[in-house]
Structures are given as structure tokens and as C-alpha cells.
N, C-alpha and C positions, 0 to 999 in steps of 0.2 A: 441075575444070570445064574443058571443052574451049573452044577459041576460038569455035567455032560457037555453043555455049551462051551464052558471054559476049556475043557480038554479038546473039543473039536476045533475051537479057534486056535489053540496052541499048536495043534497038529498041522493046521493049514498055514501057520505063520502069521496069523492076524493078531492085532493088538487085543489084549484081554479086556480092555475097558468096553469096547463094542457099542457104547451108547452114542457115539458121534458128537457128544457135547464137549466143547473146549474146557480145559481145566482153568479155573479162575484163581489167580494168585493174589488178588487184592487190587486196590485202586492206585497203588503207588506207580508214578510215572517213571520211566527210565530216563527220559530227557524232558526237561521242563518245556512247556509250550511258550515260546517267546512272544507269540501273538497276543497272549493273555497277560503279559507282564508290562508294567510301566517302565519308564527309563531308569528310575532309581533301582528297581529290582533287577533289571538287566545289568546295570553297572555293578551291583553287588555280586551277582552271579559271575560276571566276568572277573572281578577281583578274586573271588573264591577259587575259580578255575585256575587263574594265573598263579595263585599261591600254591595250589595243589601241584601244578606242573613244576614249579620251582622246587618244592619239597621233594618230588620224585627225582628231579634232575640231580639234586644234591645227594640223595640216597644212592643213585646209580653211580655218581662220581666217586663217592666214598667206597662203594663196592669195587669199582674198577681200580682205585688206588690200592686197596687191600690185595686184590688179585695180582697187581703188578709187583707189590712187595713180596708176596709169596713166590711168584715166579722168579724174581731176582734172588731170593734166598735159596730156592731149589737149584738155580744155575750156579750160585756160589758154592753150595755144598757139592755139586757134581764136579766142579773144577777142583775143589779141594780133594775129593776122593781120587780123581785122576792123578793129581800131583802126588798124593800120598802113595798111590800104587806105583808110580814111576820111581819115587824115592826108595820105596821098599825093594824094588827090583835092582836098583843101583847098589844098595847096601847089602843085598843078599849074598851070602858067602857061597861060593861054588861047592857042590857036593863032589867029593873025590872018591 
């Protein structure tokens, strides 16, 4: 494609590839075809997926526990600041 064609396509808002051919990224399948698998391969895939799900669940649970700890610590610090401010007001000497 010439520079003039590229500029023209860009001006009209068309894609610059212009050849109409899909981009090929390889033969890797996103999801395995279960119809082509035997029972042992399906069972192995199931076990692999279950293990992956359990790993992700544990990771999410750890993250949630950490978030809860951080929120509890923030709340504790805020209560302490409020208490400290009240104590400081009580002990503050009046200005005459």
C-alpha cells in the first residue's frame, strides 16, 4: 500500500491494513476440543482446571484477608486519632 493510500484510509477512518485478510496468530487453541479427547485426557484436563480454580480461590481468599486486616488497622488508627484529639481537647489549658 502506498503512503498516499495509507493517508487516505487514515483520513476516512478505515483500518490501515486494508488487505481484508485475517491476522493469523498460530495454531494454539484457546479451548481444547473435547470431541477429539479420550476419557483419560478429559479427566486430566478436569483435574488441571480444578487445581487451577482452587489455586485462584486461595489467592483471592488471601488477598481478601489482607484487605480486611488493612481496613481493621485503618479503623483502629482512626479511632485512636479521634480519642487522642478528644484527650488533647480535655487537657488543653484555656487561654486567658
